LOPASE-230932 format. One record per atom (N, C-alpha, C, O): x, y, z; residue in one letter. Coordinates in steps of 0.05 Angstrom, whole numbers, plus 32768, in hexadecimal, padded with zeros to 4 digits. Last residue first. Example, Ala and Ser with C-alpha at 12.3 -4.5 7.8 and 13.67 -1.06 7.14 Angstrom:
<pts>
81017FD3808Es
81117FEB808Fs
81028001809Ds
810C801780A1s
81087F8E809Ca
80F67FA6809Ca
81087FBE809Ca
811D7FBE80A9a
</pts>
This chain:
<pts>
771984D37BE0g
770D84EA7BD3g
771A85047BDAg
771285197BD0g
773084A67BF2n
772384B67C06n
771584CE7BFBn
770684DC7C08n
774784947BC5k
773284847BD0k
772284957BE4k
770984927BE7k
777084B87BC0g
775B84B77BABg
774384A87BB5g
772C84B07BAFg
778F84AC7BEAq
778084C57BEBq
776A84C57BD6q
775584D17BDBq
77A4847A7BD8t
7794847C7BF0t
778484967BF2t
776D84957BFBt
77BE84857BA7l
77AB846F7BA9l
779984717BC2l
7781846B7BC0l
77DF84B17BB2k
77CC84B27B9Ck
77B6849D7BA0k
779E84A27B9Ck
77FE84A07BDDq
77EC84B67BE0q
77D784B67BCBq
77BF84BB7BD0q
781C84757BC3f
780B84717BDBf
77F684867BDEf
77DF84807BE2f
783784917B9Av
7825847B7B94v
781184777BABv
77F984757BA7v
785684B57BB8d
784384BF7BA4d
782E84AA7B9Ed
781684B07B9Dd
787584927BD6e
786284A37BE4e
784D84AE7BD1e
783684AF7BD8e
7894847C7BAFv
7881846A7BBCv
786C847B7BCBv
785584747BCCv
789884AE7B7As
78A284A07B91s
788C848D7B9Cs
7875848F7B94s
789C84AA7B33s
788D84B17B4Bs
789884A17B62s
78A1848A7B5Fs
78DE84B47B15m
78C684A47B1Am
78B784AF7B32m
78C284BC7B43m
78F584EF7AF2e
78F684DC7B08e
78DC84CD7B0Ce
78C784D87B05e
791C85087ABDt
790185037AC8t
790584ED7ADEt
791784DD7ADCt
795185397ABEr
7947851D7ABCr
792B851B7AC7r
792485297ADAr
798B855E7AB4i
796D855E7AB3i
796485427AAEi
796E85347A9Ci
79C385857AC7e
79B6856B7AC6e
7998856F7AC4e
798D85817AD0e
79D585B77ABBl
79E985A27AC1l
79DD85867ABFl
79EA85737AB8l
79C385E97A90m
79B885D27A9Fm
79CE85BD7AA2m
79D785B27A8Em
79D0862D7A93t
79DC86137A8Dt
79CF85FD7A9Et
79D085FE7AB6t
79AC86657A77l
79B286537A8El
79BE86387A83l
79B7862F7A6El
7996868E7A59g
79B2868A7A59g
79BC86787A70g
79D1867D7A7Cg
796086917A54n
796C86A07A6An
798A869C7A6Dn
799686A47A80n
795386717A29d
794A868D7A28d
7958869E7A3Dd
795C86B67A3Ad
7966863F7A3Ct
7972864C7A25t
796C866A7A24t
797E867A7A1Ft
794386357A67a
796086377A6Ca
796E86467A55a
797F86577A59a
791186347A4Df
791686487A62f
7934864C7A66f
793D86627A69f
791A86077A2Dk
791686217A20k
791B86387A34k
7928864C7A2Dk
791C85E07A56s
793385E47A44s
793285FF7A36s
7946860D7A34s
78E885E47A6Av
78FF85EB7A7Bv
791885F07A6Av
792786037A70v
78CB85D27A3Ev
78C585EC7A49v
78DD85F67A5Av
78E5860D7A58v
78DF859E7A35p
78E285B27A20p
78DE85CF7A2Bp
78EC85E17A23p
78D285857A69r
78ED85897A60r
78F0859E7A4Ar
790285AE7A4Cr
789F85787A7Aa
78A885937A7Fa
78C485997A74a
78CD85B07A74a
786D85567A5Ed
788A85557A60d
789585717A62d
789385817A4Fd
7830853E7A77k
783F85557A6Dk
785D85507A71k
786585467A87k
781285197A91d
781385177A74d
7823852D7A67d
782385307A4Fd
781585287AC7s
7821850E7ABEs
7823850B7AA0s
783584FD7A96s
7828856D7AD0d
781485587ACCd
7821853F7AC0d
783485417AB1d
786685787AF4s
7853857F7ADFs
783E85697ADEs
784185547AEAs
789785927B1Ef
788185807B1Cf
786E858A7B06f
786685A17B06f
78DB85927B29i
78C685A07B1Bi
78B0858C7B15i
78B485777B08i
790C859A7B58h
78F885887B4Eh
78E285987B42h
78D785A97B4Fh
794F85B57B51f
793285B87B54f
7923859F7B4Bf
792C858F7B3Af
798B85D67B64k
797D85BD7B5Ck
795F85C07B62k
795885CB7B77k
79AB85FD7B79n
79A086017B5Dn
799485E77B52n
799385E37B3An
79B285EC7BAFg
79C885EB7B9Bg
79BF85ED7B7Fg
79CA85DF7B6Dg
797185D07BBDg
798A85DC7BC5g
799F85D97BAFg
799E85C77B9Fg
794285C07BA9l
795285AB7BB6l
796D85B57BC0l
797D85A67BCAl
790385DD7BA5s
791F85E17BA5s
792D85CB7BB5s
792585C57BCCs
78CD85CA7B7De
78DA85C77B97e
78F785CC7B94e
790485C17B82e
789385DF7B5Cv
78B085DE7B5Bv
78BA85DC7B78v
78B285EB7B89v
785885CC7B38k
786585D17B51k
788385CF7B4Dk
788D85C07B3Bk
784585CD7B04k
783285CD7B1Ak
783F85D57B35k
783385E27B46k
785085E57AC4v
785D85DE7ADDv
784985E27AF4v
783D85F77AF7v
783885F77A96g
783585DB7A9Cg
784285D37AB6g
783E85BC7ABFg
7866862C7A8Ct
784E861F7A83t
784E86017A89t
786185F37A84t
788586497AC6l
7887863C7AACl
786D862D7AA6l
785F86227AB7l
7885865D7AF9m
7873866A7AE5m
7874865E7ACAm
786686667AB8m
78AB86427B16r
788F863D7B1Cr
787B86497B08r
786586407B06r
78D9865A7B03l
78D3863E7AFBl
78B686387B00l
78AA86297AF0l
78D6868B7B1Dk
78D5868B7B00k
78CE866E7AF6k
78C0866B7AE2k
78DC867C7B53g
78C386887B4Ag
78C086877B2Cg
78AA86847B22g
7911866E7B58i
78FD86587B58i
78E286637B4Ei
78D286547B42i
794586877B34e
792E868F7B45e
7918867A7B42e
790E86757B2Ce
798486697B33v
796B866D7B26v
795586737B3Av
795486677B4Fv
79CA866B7B29n
79B4866F7B3Bn
799A86757B2Bn
799B86847B18n
79E6863B7AF9e
79E286567B04e
79CB86567B19e
79BB86437B1Ae
79E186057AECq
79FB860F7AF5q
79F8862A7B03q
7A0786307B16q
79A985DF7B02f
79B485F47AF2f
79D085FB7AFDf
79D685F77B15f
798885A27AFFe
799D85B17B0De
79A885C57AF9e
79B185BF7AE3e
794A85807B08i
795B85917AF7i
796F85A07B09i
796985A87B1Fi
791A854E7B01f
793085587B11f
794285697AFEf
794885607AE8f
78D5854A7AFDl
78ED85507AEEl
7902855B7B01l
78FD856E7B10l
789E85207B01v
78B2852E7B10v
78CB85317AFFv
78D5851E7AF3v
785985247AF5k
7873851B7AEAk
7888852C7AF7k
788685457AF8k
782485147B22f
783885267B18f
784F85177B0Af
785685017B12f
77FC84DF7B0Dg
77FF84F67B1Fg
7811850A7B13g
780E85117AFBg
77E8849C7B0Ak
77EB84B67AFCk
77EB84CC7B11k
77DC84CC7B24k
7803845E7B11v
77F784747B20v
77FD848E7B11v
781484957B0Cv
7820843A7AF2k
7803843A7AF0k
77F784547AFCk
77E2845E7AF2k
785584407B00e
784D84457AE4e
782F84487AE1e
782584577AD1e
785484327B35r
785D844D7B2Er
785384547B11r
784B846A7B0Cr
784683FC7B31l
783384107B3El
783A842C7B36l
7829843D7B31l
787483E67B1Bt
785B83E67B0Ct
784783FA7B17t
783984087B08t
789883EF7B45e
789D83FB7B2Be
788483FC7B1Be
787E84107B0Ee
788283D07B6Fi
788583ED7B72i
788883FA7B57i
787B840F7B52i
7853839E7B59s
786E83A77B5Fs
786F83C57B61s
785D83D37B56s
7811839B7B78d
7823839A7B62d
784083A07B6Bd
784483A77B82d
77D683AF7B88d
77E583977B8Dd
77F883927B75d
77F083877B61d
77A783DD7BA4a
77BE83D87B92a
77CC83BE7B9Ba
77CE83B87BB3a
777D83DE7BC5v
777C83F17BAFv
779483ED7B9Cv
779483F97B87v
775583B67BECi
776F83B77BDEi
776C83C97BC6i
775B83C57BB5i
773083D27C23e
773183C77C08e
774D83CA7BFCe
775B83DD7C01e
772E83EE7C53g
772783D27C53g
772883C47C38g
772083AD7C36g
774284217C46k
7726841E7C4Ek
771C84017C4Bk
770683FB7C43k
777484047C21n
7768841D7C29n
774A84197C2Fn
773C840E7C1En
77B383E67C14i
779783E37C1Di
778D83FE7C27i
779C840D7C34i
77E183CE7BE6i
77D783E67BF4i
77BA83E37BFAi
77AA83DD7BE8i
781783A57BE0v
77F983A57BE2v
77F283BD7BF2v
77FA83C17C09v
7850839D7BB9v
784183AE7BCCv
782483A87BC9v
781983A77BB3v
788F837A7BB5r
7874837F7BACr
7865838F7BC1r
786C838E7BD9r
78C083787BCDd
78BE83707BB1d
78A483797BA5d
78A2837F7B8Dd
78DD83A77BFCc
78C783977BF2c
78C983907BD4c
78D383A07BC4c
790983C87C0Di
790783AC7C16i
78F4839B7C05i
78F983847C00i
790A83FC7BFAa
792483EE7BFFa
792083D07C03a
793383C17BFDa
78D5840C7BF6q
78E5840D7BDEq
78FF83FC7BE2q
790883EF7BCFq
78C784077C2Cv
78B983F77C17v
78CA83F57BFEv
78CE83DF7BF3v
78E7842D7C43e
78EB84127C4Ae
78DE83FF7C35e
78E983EA7C2Ee
78D1845C7C2Fq
78EC84557C26q
78F284387C2Dq
7901842A7C1Eq
78A1845F7C4Bm
78A084577C2Fm
78BC84507C24m
78BE843F7C12m
788C844A7C85i
78A484577C7Ai
78A7844E7C5Di
78AF84377C59i
7865842E7C9Bh
785D84487C92h
787484577C85h
7870846C7C7Ah
785D83E77C8Ft
786C83FE7C98t
785F84187C8Et
785084177C7At
786083A17C8Fs
784F83B87C91s
785F83D07C9Cs
786D83CD7CB0s
786C83697C6Bf
787B837F7C78f
786983987C77f
786483A47C62f
787283277C68i
785F833C7C65i
786883537C77i
786B834F7C8Fi
789A82F67C4Ai
7899830D7C5Di
788483217C55i
7883832A7C3Ei
78AF82B57C47t
789A82C77C3Et
789882DD7C53t
789582D87C6Bt
78F582A37C3Ek
78DC82A47C4Dk
78C882B67C3Ek
78CF82C57C2Ck
792382A87C20q
791A828D7C28q
78FE828C7C34q
78F182777C35q
792982DD7C16k
793182CA7C01k
792782AE7C07k
7923829E7BF4k
791D82F97C43g
790982F87C2Fg
791082E57C18g
78FF82DE7C08g
794C82FC7C5Fl
793882E97C68l
792382E57C53l
791882CF7C50l
796483257C41e
7970830A7C41e
795C82F57C4Ae
795A82E07C3Ee
794283507C4Ek
794583477C32k
7951832B7C30k
7948831B7C20k
794A83527C85i
792F834B7C7Bi
793183427C5Ei
7924832F7C56i
798183617C86l
797883487C93l
795D833F7C88l
795983287C81l
797F83937C6Dh
798F837D7C61h
798683627C6Ch
7983834F7C5Dh
796083AF7C93r
795783AC7C77r
796583947C6Ar
795883847C5Dr
798383AC7CBEi
7969839E7CC0i
795D839A7CA4i
795283857C9Ei
79AD83CD7CABe
79B283B17CB4e
799883A17CB4e
7998838A7CAAe
799583FE7CA1v
79A283F07C8Bv
79A683D27C92v
79A183C17C81v
7983840A7CD5l
797084077CBFl
797C83F77CA9l
797083E47C9El
79B184127CF1q
79A183FB7CF8q
798D83F57CE1q
798883DE7CDBq
79C184437CDAn
79D2842B7CD7n
79C284117CDDn
79C683FD7CCFn
799584657CE9p
799B84607CCDp
79AD84477CC9p
79A884387CB6p
797184457D20d
7981845A7D15d
798A84527CF9d
7986843B7CF1d
792C84317D2Bl
7948842A7D24l
795784437D19l
794C84537D0Bl
78F6843B7D33g
790984427D48g
7926843B7D42g
7937843F7D54g
78DE84087D0As
78D7841F7D1Bs
78EC84237D31s
78F384107D3Fs
78E283DD7CEAt
78F983EF7CEBt
78F484077CFCt
7904841A7CFCt
78B183C07CEAp
78C983B47CF7p
78E183C77CF9p
78F383C27D09p
787783C67CE4e
788983DD7CEBe
78A383D37CF7e
78AA83DC7D0De
786C83857CEBd
785D839E7CECd
786F83B47CF6d
787683B57D0Ed
7875834C7CC7l
788383617CD5l
7874837B7CD4l
786F83867CBEl
787283097CC4i
786083207CC2i
786C83367CD4i
786D83337CECi
788E82D47CA1l
789382EA7CB4l
788083007CAEl
787C83097C98l
788C828F7C99v
787F82A87C93v
788682BC7CA9v
788382B67CC0v
78A982657CAEq
78A882687C91q
789D82837C88q
78A4828D7C72q
78D4826E7CE8p
78BA826C7CDBp
78BC82707CBCp
78CF827C7CB3p
78FB82617D12d
7900825D7CF6d
78E6825A7CE6d
78E282467CD8d
78F482707D46h
78EB82557D3Fh
78EC824F7D21h
78E1823C7D17h
790882A57D46i
791582907D57i
790D82747D4Fi
791D82617D50i
78F282D17D2El
790182BE7D1Dl
790A82A57D2Cl
791482927D1Fl
78DA82EF7D54a
78CA82E77D3Ea
78D782D17D2Da
78CA82C27D1Fa
790582FA7D75q
78F182E77D7Fq
78DF82DE7D69q
78D582C77D6Aq
7921831E7D53a
792D83057D5Aa
791982F17D64a
791A82D97D5Ea
78FD83497D52l
7902833A7D39l
790F831F7D3Fl
7909830B7D32l
790183597D87g
78E783507D7Cg
78EA83407D63g
78DC832D7D5Eg
793683687D88v
792D83517D99v
791383467D8Fv
790F832E7D8Ev
793383947D66r
7943837C7D5Er
793B83647D6Er
793A834E7D64r
791483B67D84q
790983AC7D6Bq
791983937D62q
790D83817D57q
793983C07DACk
792183B17DB3k
791383A67D9Ak
790883907D9Ak
795D83DE7D8Fy
796583C37D98y
794D83B37DA1y
794D839A7D9Ey
793E840D7D89g
794883FE7D72g
795083E27D79g
794A83CF7D6Ag
7935841F7DBDk
791F84157DADk
792884047D95k
791B83F07D8Ek
796984037DE8s
795D84197DD8s
7946840D7DC8s
794383F47DC6s
796283DC7E25l
796983E07E09l
795C83F87DFCl
794784027E06l
795183D07E57q
796883E37E55q
796F83E97E38q
798083FA7E33q
792B83A87E52g
792283C37E5Ag
793883D87E58g
793283F07E58g
794A837B7E49i
793B83877E32i
793283A37E39i
793283B57E27i
798B837C7E66l
796E83797E69l
796083867E52l
7969839B7E48l
79C583637E41k
79B483787E4Ek
7997836E7E53k
798D835C7E45k
79E683447E24n
79E5833F7E40n
79D483537E50n
79D583547E68n
79E583567DEFr
79DA833C7DF5r
79D783367E13r
79C783267E1Ar
79F583827DD3e
79E383867DE9e
79D9836C7DF6e
79C6836C7E05e
7A1583727DA8p
7A2083867DBBp
7A0F83897DD4p
7A1983927DE8p
79F0834C7D8Dt
7A0883437D9Ct
7A1383587DAFt
7A1983517DC6t
79C683567D6Dl
79C2835B7D89l
79DB83557D9Al
79DB83587DB2l
79BD834D7D36g
79CF83627D3Fg
79CD83697D5Cg
79D183807D64g
79A283217D24t
7993833A7D27t
79A383517D33t
799983667D39t
79C982F97D25q
79BB83007D0Bq
79AD831B7D0Dq
79AC832A7CFAq
79D782F47D5Be
79EB82FD7D47e
79DD83077D2Ee
79E4831C7D23e
79A782E37D71i
79B482FB7D7Ci
79C883067D68i
79C9831E7D64i
799E82B47D53m
798C82CB7D50m
799882E57D5Bm
799482FA7D4Fm
79C982947D66e
79C6829A7D49e
79B582B37D45e
79BB82C57D35e
79BB828F7D9Cd
79D4829C7D94d
79D482A57D77d
79DD82BA7D70d
798C82717D96v
798B828C7DA2v
79A4829C7D9Bv
79A382B37D94v
79A082427D80r
798E82527D70r
798C826F7D7Br
798B82827D6Cr
79BD822D7DABk
79CB82347D92k
79BA82477D81k
79C4825A7D75k
799382257DCFs
79A982377DD6s
79B882407DBDs
79BF82587DBAs
797381FE7DB3l
796982197DB8l
7980822D7DBEl
798082437DB4l
796C81CD7D97k
798681DA7D9Ak
798281F87D9Fk
798E82097D91k
792881DA7D7Fp
793F81C87D85p
795981D87D87p
795C81ED7D7Ap
78F381FD7D9Dv
790981FF7D89v
791F81EC7D91v
792981ED7DA8v
78BF82027DB3k
78CE81E97DB4k
78E481E87D9Fk
78E681D47D90k
78A682327DB8f
78A482257D9Df
78B3820B7D9Cf
78B481FE7D87f
78B5823C7DECv
7898823A7DE6v
7894822C7DCBv
7881821C7DC8v
78EC82417DE6s
78E1822A7DF4s
78C382267DEFs
78BA820F7DEFs
78F082737DCCg
78F8825A7DBEg
78ED82417DCBg
78E6822E7DBDg
78E082957DF6v
78D082937DDDv
78D682797DCEv
78C4826C7DC4v
790B828A7E1Af
78EF82867E22f
78DD82837E09f
78CD82707E08f
793882997DFDh
7935827D7E06h
791882777E0Dh
790E82627E07h
792D82CF7DF8l
792C82BF7DE0l
792B82A17DE6l
791F82917DD8l
793282DE7E2Fy
791882E27E21y
791782D07E08y
790282C37E03y
796882D37E39e
795382C67E49e
793882C77E3Ae
792982B37E3Ae
798182F57E16k
798482D87E12k
796E82C97E21k
796382B57E17k
797083277E2Di
796B83207E11i
796C83027E0Di
795982F67E02i
794F83237E6Dy
796683277E5Dy
7961831D7E40y
794F830C7E3Cy
791283427E83m
7921832A7E7Bm
793A83337E6Bm
793A83477E5Dm
78F2836D7E8Ad
790283657EA1d
7912834B7E9Cd
791E83407EAEd
78D383737E5Dk
78EA83857E60k
78FC837E7E78k
791283877E7Ak
78BB834C7E2Fy
78BE834A7E4Cy
78D7835A7E54y
78EE83507E51y
789883707DFCl
78AF83617E06l
78AE83607E24l
78A283717E31l
7872837F7DC3p
7871837A7DDFp
788883687DE8p
788C83527DDDp
786E83A37D92n
788683937D9An
7886838E7DB8n
789883987DC6n
784983C17D77g
784E83C87D93g
786783BA7D9Eg
787383C37DB1g
784883A77D45e
785283C27D47e
785983CA7D63e
786D83D87D68e
786183627D49p
784C83777D48p
785883937D4Cp
786F83967D55p
787D83337D25l
7887834A7D34l
787283607D33l
7870836E7D1Fl
787A82EE7D20y
786B83077D20y
7879831C7D31y
787F83177D49y
787F82B67CF8g
788E82C77D0Bg
788182E27D09g
787E82ED7CF3g
785A827A7CEEi
785C82977CECi
786F82A27D01i
786F829A7D18i
784F82467CF7s
785B824D7CDDs
7862826A7CDAs
787082727CC7s
783582437D26r
785082367D25r
785E823E7D0Cr
7877823E7D0Br
7805825B7D18k
781782697D2Ak
7833825D7D2Bk
7846826B7D2Fk
77F082327CF8v
77F6824C7CECv
780A825B7CFEv
781E82657CF4v
77E7820A7D1Dm
77FB82057D08m
7803821F7CFAm
781A82237CF2m
77BF82247D3Bl
77D8821C7D48l
77EE82177D33l
7805821F7D37l
7793822C7D17p
77A382437D21p
77BD823B7D2Ep
77D0824A7D2Cp
777282127CEEq
778C82077CF8q
779E821D7D04q
77B582207CFBq
7744822F7CE1k
774282127CE9k
775B82067CF5k
775A81F37D04k
775682637CD7e
773E825F7CE8e
773D82427CF3e
7735823D7D0Ae
7781825F7CB5v
7784826F7CCDv
776D826A7CE1v
7770826E7CF9v
779782237C99d
778182367C9Bd
778282457CB6d
778382387CCBd
77D682197C7By
77C582157C91y
77AF822B7C92y
77B582437C8Ey
77FA82277C53g
77E882117C4Eg
77D4820B7C64g
77C281FB7C61g
781382537C66n
7823823B7C63n
781282227C5Fn
7819820C7C67n
77D682697C74v
77F1826F7C79v
780182567C79v
77FD82447C8Av
779A82807C58l
77AC82697C5Cl
77C882747C60l
77D182857C51l
775A82997C63a
7777829F7C62a
778782867C69a
778182797C7Da
771982AE7C4As
772C829A7C55s
774982A57C53s
774E82B67C43s
76D682C97C57g
76EE82C47C48g
770182B17C56g
76FA82A57C6Ag
76C082EF7C91e
76BB82E07C78e
76D682DC7C6Ae
76EA82E97C71e
76D682FF7CC1s
76B982FC7CBFs
76B182EB7CA7s
769F82DB7CA8s
771182E27CE0q
770382F17CCBq
76E582ED7CCDq
76DC82DA7CDAq
772882E57D24n
771D82D77D0Dn
771182EA7CF9n
770782FF7D01n
776882F87D41i
774B82FC7D3Di
774282EB7D25i
775382E47D14i
779A82E17D41f
779182F07D59f
777382F57D59f
776682F57D6Ef
77B182C77D15c
779D82B97D26c
779682C77D40c
778E82BA7D53c
77CF82E27CF1t
77DD82D77D08t
77CB82CA7D1Dt
77D382C37D32t
77A882F37CCDl
77BD82E17CC4l
77CD82D47CDAl
77D782BE7CD7l
778C83177CEFi
777F82FF7CE4i
779482EA7CDCi
779182D27CE2i
77B3833E7CF7k
77A8832F7D0Ek
779983167D06k
779A83017D14k
77BA83507CC4m
77D083427CD0m
77C683337CE9m
77D1831D7CEFm
778783697CBBt
779083537CAAt
77A683437CB8t
77A5832A7CB7t
778983917CE3t
7774837C7CE4t
777C83647CD3t
7779834D7CDCt
77B383B07CD0t
77B683A17CE9t
77A1838B7CECt
77A883757CF6t
779C83C47CA0k
77B583B57CA0k
77B783A37CB9k
77BC838B7CB8k
777083E57C9Bg
776B83C87C9Eg
778483B77C9Fg
7783839E7C9Fg
7774841C7C9Fa
776E84107C84a
776783F37C86a
775A83E87C74a
778384387CCBg
776784307CC9g
776084227CAFg
7748841E7CAAg
77B4845F7CAAn
77A984567CC3n
778C844F7CC0n
777D845E7CB3n
77C084477C66p
77BF845B7C7Bp
77B3844F7C94p
77AA84397C95p
77EC84117C51g
77D2841E7C52g
77D284337C68g
77E284317C7Bg
780E83D57C3Al
780C83F17C41l
77F083FB7C42l
77DD83EF7C37l
783B83A67C3Bf
781E83A87C40f
781983C47C4Bf
781F83C97C62f
7869838A7C10g
786383A27C20g
784583A57C22g
783783A67C0Eg
7885834A7C11l
786D835A7C0Al
786A83727C1Cl
7869836F7C34l
78B683267BF8v
78B283397C0Dv
789B834C7C04v
789F835B7BF1v
78BC82E07BEAe
78B182FB7BE2e
78AE830C7BFAe
78A583037C0Fe
78C582AC7BF5g
78DB82BC7BE9g
78D382D77BE0g
78E182E47BD1g
788582937BE6k
789E82907BF4k
78B4829F7BE6k
78B6829E7BCDk
785382C57BD5e
786382AD7BD0e
787A82AB7BE3e
788382BF7BEFe
781282D97BE6v
782F82DF7BE9v
783E82C57BE6v
783882B17BF3v
77D582F67BCEe
77E682DE7BD3e
780382E77BD6e
780B82FB7BC9e
779483117BDFf
77B083137BD5f
77BF82FA7BDCf
77B782EB7BEDf
775783327BE9s
7764831A7BE0s
778183217BD7s
778483347BC8s
7720834B7C10i
773B834E7C05i
774783337BFEi
7742831F7C0Ci
76EA835B7C22n
76EF83487C0Cn
770B834B7BFFn
770D834C7BE7n
76F9838C7C48r
76E383877C35r
76ED83757C1Er
76F7837F7C0Ar
770283997C8Dl
770C838E7C74l
76F583877C62l
76E0837D7C6Bl
76E083B37CAFa
76FC83BB7CB0a
770B83B07C97a
771E83BC7C8Ea
76A083CA7CAEa
76B283B77CA0a
76CE83C27CA1a
76D483D77C96a
767383CF7CE4q
768883DC7CD4q
769B83C77CC8q
76A483B57CD6q
764F83B87D05d
764583BD7CEAd
765B83C97CD8d
765783CD7CC0d
767F83937D27g
7663839D7D28g
765983A07D0Cg
765A838D7CFCg
76AF83907CFEy
76AD83977D1Ay
769283A37D1Ey
768E83BB7D19y
76BC83607CCCy
76AA83747CD7y
76AF83787CF5y
76B383647D03y
76E5834F7C98k
76E383507CB5k
76D183677CBDk
76D5837E7CB5k
76F883237C64t
76E683387C6Dt
76E583377C8Bt
76E383227C97t
771A83097C2Dl
771B830E7C4Al
770B83267C51l
770F833C7C46l
771F82EF7BFBg
770682FA7C03g
770483017C21g
76EE82FF7C2Dg
775882CD7C0Dk
774282CD7BFAk
772982D97C06k
771E82CE7C19k
779D82C77C11v
778682D47C1Dv
777082D77C07v
777582E17BF1v
77D282A07C1Dv
77BD82A37C0Av
77A582AF7C19v
779A82A27C2Bv
781782977C23v
780082A57C2Ev
77EB82A97C18v
77F182B57C03v
783682767C03s
783882747C20s
782182827C2Es
781982787C43s
7825824E7BCAm
782482687BD7m
782682657BF5m
781982537C01m
</pts>
């Protein structure tokens, strides 16, 4: 295992930010680390990157103890924090040379050129960091996290500020990196989790409330069953809302709807009868899986009562 967390606990005074959390991440795995604000995500990442010490428990990164061998841990980790602190008065190449020299990267000039190309910085390579858009600054942050070829990457909101085209490119890069490295990926954007992550750990109020694949979590979490339906004719949404067992209806435009029912209820027979009774033609009808947002909200809001 590249990252092993056992019984990790952190107190700030009398307040517990983490309560006996444990999880493991293998090489070649992209782990989504999720939770609402104040759940303990940042505290966990600060412990794993040796910025702060735990109160109890242990954490190993690439076989090194974060408390006893912090220098070796830091050499094994590439870290992109949410704030992404950069020297804005330095040029991109100059900054990456500086970071690489701290890690004593061999053949540094070649490695800098590789990182610029790999992270899509080539069009802006001759600019000052302070002149870059937020999206390109994120790319510089990712390049500095990768410059020393670490075995473990810890990325806190790495896609923040990227436009749709950049999102696709960075997603692809992270997925490719995840084939050889261990990646812990924290984000508030649920679509990113679905697109990038192999597994999800959800933390809430300092405790782990879920640790599984997205598909398994969807099956485990009980909530609404979602039915997608498209009619050929115009349909009044109010009539759909009055059907037996229907909890909510959302219009998707163009005579398309999402119909929500209790998780143990199948709304298809009721909707089919409604269509037959009213002379309506159903072009498509299908059940849909719970979204990652549904899973996240169910697990974290349930904890909050």
